[in-house]
C-alpha positions in Angstrom: 76.2 -95.5 146.4 73.3 -97.3 148.2 69.7 -97.0 146.9 68.4 -97.3 150.5 69.5 -93.8 151.5 66.9 -91.3 152.4 65.8 -89.2 149.3 67.1 -86.1 150.9 70.7 -87.6 150.8 70.5 -88.1 147.0 72.9 -86.0 145.0 71.5 -86.4 141.5 69.6 -88.7 139.2 72.5 -91.1 139.0 72.5 -91.4 142.7 68.8 -92.0 142.9 69.2 -95.1 140.7 72.4 -96.1 142.4 74.5 -96.1 139.2 77.9 -94.7 138.1 78.2 -91.3 136.4 79.6 -92.9 133.2 76.9 -95.7 133.0 75.4 -96.8 129.8 71.8 -96.7 128.7 71.4 -100.4 129.5 72.6 -99.8 133.1 69.9 -97.2 133.5 67.2 -99.6 132.3 68.4 -102.4 134.7 68.7 -100.1 137.7 65.2 -98.7 137.1 63.7 -102.1 136.7 65.2 -103.3 139.9 64.4 -100.2 142.0 60.9 -99.8 140.6 60.1 -103.3 141.7 61.7 -102.7 145.1 60.1 -99.4 145.9 56.8 -99.7 144.2 54.1 -98.1 146.5 51.9 -101.3 146.3 54.9 -103.4 147.5 56.1 -101.2 150.3 52.6 -100.5 151.7 51.9 -97.1 150.0 51.9 -93.8 151.7 53.2 -90.3 150.7 56.9 -91.2 151.3 56.6 -94.3 149.2 54.9 -92.5 146.3 57.5 -89.7 146.5 60.4 -92.2 146.4 58.9 -94.1 143.4 58.2 -90.8 141.5 61.8 -89.8 142.2 63.1 -93.1 140.7 60.8 -92.7 137.7 61.9 -89.1 137.1 65.6 -90.1 137.3 65.0 -92.8 134.7 63.2 -90.3 132.4 66.1 -87.9 132.7 68.9 -90.4 132.0 67.4 -92.8 129.4 67.3 -90.2 126.6 70.8 -89.3 125.4 70.0 -85.7 124.5 68.1 -85.0 127.8 70.9 -86.7 129.7 73.5 -84.4 128.0 71.5 -81.3 129.0 71.4 -82.7 132.5 75.2 -83.3 132.5 75.7 -79.8 131.2 73.6 -77.7 133.5 73.2 -80.0 136.4 69.4 -79.9 136.2 66.7 -81.5 134.1 65.1 -79.1 131.7 62.3 -81.4 130.7 61.5 -83.6 127.7 61.7 -80.8 125.1 65.2 -79.8 124.1 66.1 -76.1 124.6 66.7 -75.5 120.8 63.2 -77.0 120.1 61.7 -74.7 122.8 63.3 -71.7 121.1 61.8 -72.9 117.8 58.3 -73.5 119.4 58.3 -70.1 121.1 59.3 -68.4 117.8 56.7 -70.3 115.9 53.9 -69.5 118.3 54.7 -65.9 119.1 56.1 -64.6 115.7 55.8 -66.9 112.7 52.3 -68.2 113.3 50.7 -64.8 113.7 52.6 -63.4 110.7 51.7 -66.4 108.6 48.1 -66.2 109.7 47.9 -62.5 108.8 49.5 -63.2 105.4 47.0 -65.9 104.7 44.1 -63.6 105.7 45.4 -61.0 103.4 45.6 -63.5 100.5 42.0 -64.7 101.2 40.6 -61.1 101.5 42.2 -60.2 98.1 41.0 -63.5 96.6 37.4 -62.8 97.7 37.6 -59.3 96.1 39.0 -60.7 92.9 36.2 -63.3 92.7 33.4 -60.8 93.4 34.9 -58.6 90.8 33.5 -61.0 88.2 30.1 -59.7 87.2 28.4 -63.0 87.0 29.7 -64.1 90.4 28.6 -60.9 92.0 25.1 -61.2 90.5 25.0 -64.8 91.8 25.7 -63.7 95.3 23.2 -60.9 95.1 20.6 -63.4 94.0 21.6 -65.7 96.9 21.2 -62.7 99.2 17.6 -62.1 98.0 16.9 -65.8 98.4 18.3 -65.8 101.9 16.2 -62.7 102.8 13.1 -64.5 101.5 13.8 -67.6 103.5 14.3 -65.5 106.7 11.2 -63.4 106.1 8.9 -66.4 105.7 10.9 -68.5 108.3 11.3 -71.4 105.9 12.3 -74.7 107.6 14.8 -77.0 105.8 15.2 -80.4 107.4 13.7 -79.2 110.7 16.2 -76.3 110.7 14.5 -72.8 110.9 15.8 -70.0 108.7 15.8 -67.9 111.8 18.0 -70.3 113.8 21.5 -69.2 115.0 23.2 -71.4 112.4 21.2 -69.9 109.6 21.6 -66.4 110.9 25.3 -66.7 110.9 25.2 -67.8 107.2 22.9 -65.0 106.3 25.1 -62.4 108.0 28.1 -63.6 106.1 26.1 -63.5 102.9 25.0 -60.0 103.6 28.6 -58.9 104.2 29.6 -60.4 100.8 26.7 -58.6 99.1 27.7 -55.3 100.7 31.3 -55.8 99.5 30.0 -56.6 96.0 27.9 -53.5 95.8 30.7 -51.3 97.1 33.1 -52.9 94.6 30.6 -52.0 91.8 30.5 -48.4 93.0 34.2 -48.0 93.5 37.2 -50.3 94.0 38.5 -47.9 96.7 35.4 -48.7 98.8 35.9 -52.5 98.5 39.6 -52.0 99.3 38.5 -50.1 102.4 36.5 -53.0 103.6 39.5 -55.3 103.0 41.8 -52.9 105.0 39.2 -52.5 107.8 39.0 -56.3 108.1 42.8 -56.7 108.3 43.0 -53.9 110.9 40.3 -55.6 112.9 42.5 -58.8 112.9 45.4 -56.8 114.5 43.2 -54.7 116.9 40.3 -56.6 118.3 37.1 -55.6 116.5 35.3 -55.0 119.8 37.2 -51.8 120.3 35.5 -50.4 117.2 32.1 -50.9 118.8 32.9 -49.3 122.1 32.8 -45.8 120.8 31.6 -44.2 117.5 34.7 -42.0 117.6 37.0 -45.0 117.5 34.9 -46.5 114.7 35.1 -43.2 112.7 38.9 -42.9 113.1 39.3 -46.6 112.1 37.1 -46.0 109.0 39.0 -42.9 108.0 42.3 -44.6 108.5 41.1 -47.6 106.5 40.1 -45.4 103.6 43.5 -43.6 103.7 45.4 -46.9 103.8 43.2 -48.3 101.0 44.0 -45.3 98.8 47.7 -45.7 99.6 47.8 -49.4 98.8 45.8 -49.4 95.6 47.8 -51.3 93.0 50.3 -52.5 95.6 48.5 -55.5 97.0 50.6 -58.0 95.1 53.8 -56.5 96.5 52.3 -56.3 100.0 51.5 -60.0 100.0 54.9 -60.7 98.6 56.5 -58.7 101.4 54.5 -60.6 104.0 55.5 -63.9 102.6 59.2 -62.7 102.4 59.1 -61.6 106.0 57.7 -65.0 107.0 60.5 -66.8 105.1 63.1 -64.5 106.7 61.7 -65.2 110.1 61.7 -68.9 109.5 65.3 -68.8 108.5 66.1 -66.7 111.6 64.4 -69.2 113.9 66.3 -72.1 112.3 69.6 -70.2 112.8 68.6 -69.3 116.4 67.8 -73.0 117.2 71.2 -74.0 115.7 73.0 -71.4 117.7 71.4 -72.6 121.0 72.4 -76.2 120.1 76.0 -75.1 119.5 76.0 -73.1 122.7 74.9 -76.1 124.7 77.6 -78.2 123.1 80.2 -75.5 124.0 79.0 -75.3 127.6 79.1 -79.1 127.9 82.7 -79.2 126.5 83.8 -76.4 128.9 81.9 -77.3 132.1 80.7 -80.9 131.7 83.8 -82.3 133.2 83.7 -79.8 136.1 80.2 -80.8 136.9 81.2 -84.5 136.9 84.1 -83.7 139.2 81.8 -81.8 141.6 79.4 -84.7 141.7 82.2 -87.1 142.4 83.5 -84.8 145.2 80.0 -84.6 146.7 79.9 -88.4 146.8 83.3 -88.6 148.4 82.3 -85.9 150.9 79.1 -87.8 151.7 81.1 -91.0 152.2 83.4 -89.3 154.6 80.4 -87.9 156.5 78.8 -91.3 156.7 82.1 -92.9 158.0 82.4 -90.1 160.5 78.8 -90.6 161.6 79.3 -94.4 161.8 82.4 -93.7 164.0 80.4 -91.4 166.3 77.7 -93.9 166.6 80.2 -96.6 167.5 81.9 -94.3 170.1 78.4 -93.5 171.5 77.6 -97.1 171.8 80.9 -97.8 173.6 80.3 -95.0 176.0 76.8 -96.4 176.7 78.3 -99.8 177.4 81.0 -98.4 179.7 78.3 -96.4 181.5 76.2 -99.6 182.0 79.3 -101.4 183.3 80.0 -98.6 185.8 76.4 -98.7 187.0 76.7 -102.5 187.6 80.0 -102.1 189.6 78.4 -99.4 191.8 75.4 -101.6 192.3 
């Protein structure tokens, strides 16, 4: 194994660094240190080929220096990157399943908490009073610390306060109406709220559906939140088991096929050696023929 070979002749990461298949971590470090100094673009004059060679050496070191990453490489014959497969399964599950479900459960808890708080008479009256104060500040365009009451920041605050006041009034009129607002909010988190404003028919259907669901779920919110939390826990357990299964599968594949991959790599090295010897022999014969041809020309001359 000679590090001076053209990159295209390299079989694997071990070959790039010029080390044995059963090398130790310290061997990887030594080989990388030696070759990174030898083939650094600044030392060999730069250029695309030099940069490509250096990056190839760097990539080989990154693949082999980490024991788990090296095991994956020796199992499948290719580098799958820094993150281990079982962790990728975990990350995908978290991002696509657990995180949305957990976020929805949290929003459900917050929505019910807000309805519980505004159910207190004195809290409701306080927010109503704050609503009148906000309306007055907006009407007279009061400025507080150079910030106008009609600025975008203040408007966002006033709109949220108005929504809370509307919920309080609806809750005073009927708990079903406040539950409808809660359901409508949760539905808008599943289906983008912009669809409700595209057509009055869609808005009407969503409102009727929200009222119906609010009627069905009255008195069941504690159990609904408990169910959401239970689903999140079950999903978390399932993701943990799935990651463990992937880890066991990788170990099983390594046990069954790791040695075969090693034998294939060794056979490729032997085959390459034979081809190099054959090529060297052909070059030698070609040189001899050229020398004989030159001698014949001299004799004829």
